[in-house]
N, C-alpha and C positions, 0 to 999 in steps of 0.2 A: 831712475833705477830701471834696469832691463831684466828680462827673464832669467839671464844667467846668474843674477844675484839671489834669486829665490832659494836655491838649495842651501847656500851658506847662511842666509837668514833663518830658514827653517831649522838648520843644525844648531844655530845659536839659541833660538827659542826652545828647542828640545832640550839642549844641555842645561839652559837656565831653569827649565821646568824640573828636570831631574835633580839638579842642585837643590831646588825648593823642596822636593819630596824627601830628600835625604835630610835636610836641615830641619824640616817639620817633624820627621821621625826622631831625630836627635833631641829636639825640644820636648817631645812627648816623653822620651826616656828620662830626660833631666827633670822635668817639671810635673809630669802627670803619669809617671810609671804605674802607680797603683790604680789608676782609672783606665789604663790602657789594656790592650789585648795580650800584653807580654807576660804578666804574672801567671795567668791561668788559661788563657785561650790559645788559639793556634800560633800566636807569635812566640809562645814559650819554646817551641821546637824549631823555629826558623834557624837555619844554619846549624841545627843540632846542638846549640849551645846551652839552651835552657837559661835559667836565671843567672848562672855564673857569667854568661856572656852578655845578657841583655840588661840586667839590673845595674845601673851605674853606681848604686850604693855599695855594691860589692865587686863589680866587674873591674874596677880600677886595680884591684889586687892581682889580676892576671898578668900584669907587667913584671911582677916580682917573684923571685924563688919563694915558694911556700906562702905567697901573698905578703911577704915582709920585705919593705924597701931596704932594710938594714942588711939583707942578705944578697942584695944585688939584683940585676936583671935575670928574668927567667931564661931568656936567650939573648944573644947578641943583638942589639938594636930594639929590644922589646919596650924600652921606655923612650925611644927616640924615633929613628927613621922607619922602624917596623911596628910601631905602636898600633897601627891600624889592624894588626893581626890579633890583638889581644882582647878587644871588646867591641861591642856593637857601636857605642858612641864615637870611638875613634875611627872605626870602619866607615860609618856614615859621614863623619867629617872629611875623611880621605876621598870619598865618592863626591861630596859637594865641591870640595876644592878642585878636584880633577876636572869635574865638569866645567867649573868657571875657567880653569886654566886652559882647557881645550877651546872654550868659547872665545878666549883671548887669542889663542894660537892659530885657530883656523882662518880667521880673516887675514892675518898677517901672512900665512902660508899661501893663501889664495892671492893676495896682493903681490907677493914675490914670485908667483907662478911656480911654486915648488910642488912636488908630488904630495898627496894627502898624508902619507906616512911621516913626512917631516914634522907634522903637528905632534906626533908621539915624542919625537926628539926635542921639539921646542918646549914641551912642558917641563923638561928637566931644569932648565935655568929658572923657570917660573917657580917650580917647587923649591929650588935652592934659595931664591930671593925671599920667598914667603918664610921659609924655615929660618933664614938669617934674621929677618925682622921679628919673627916670633921669639926666637932665642934671645935676641937683644933685650926685648921687653920682659919676658918671663923669667929669664935667668940672671939678668944683670940690672938694667936700668930702673926697674920699679921695686927692687929688693933692698930693704934697709941693711946697711952693713955697719956693725959697730954702733948701733943706735942712731945713725945719721942717714939722711936720704941723699 
């Protein structure tokens, strides 16, 4: 390894740490919300959302018109591609995944000797591949149909 590899290694480590920060916060929201800073402390006002944005017990409703899935999406993409705009859990997931996707894309961009901004373009197919895999499992493969698996 030579010195020219150090910046890319530092970027990968930084992105991985940022992904960990986002995922740790996501798990606090999911499993320790009542013990966290979010219900009453300074976290309550982060991003100006208050409980409706941070509390996963109720924030999932933000995807739907009037909080009701039967009424459809609150706005186009609010339950799919733009779900990260609806609540903290999904925003933190988006941040975590984007950090990992950039950590994958940056070394490839460096290897191919492309300009740094190609990493932003390269994460698009990574996001599409992840979304395809997620959708396959969440919406189809693991769902019982007519009582059969």
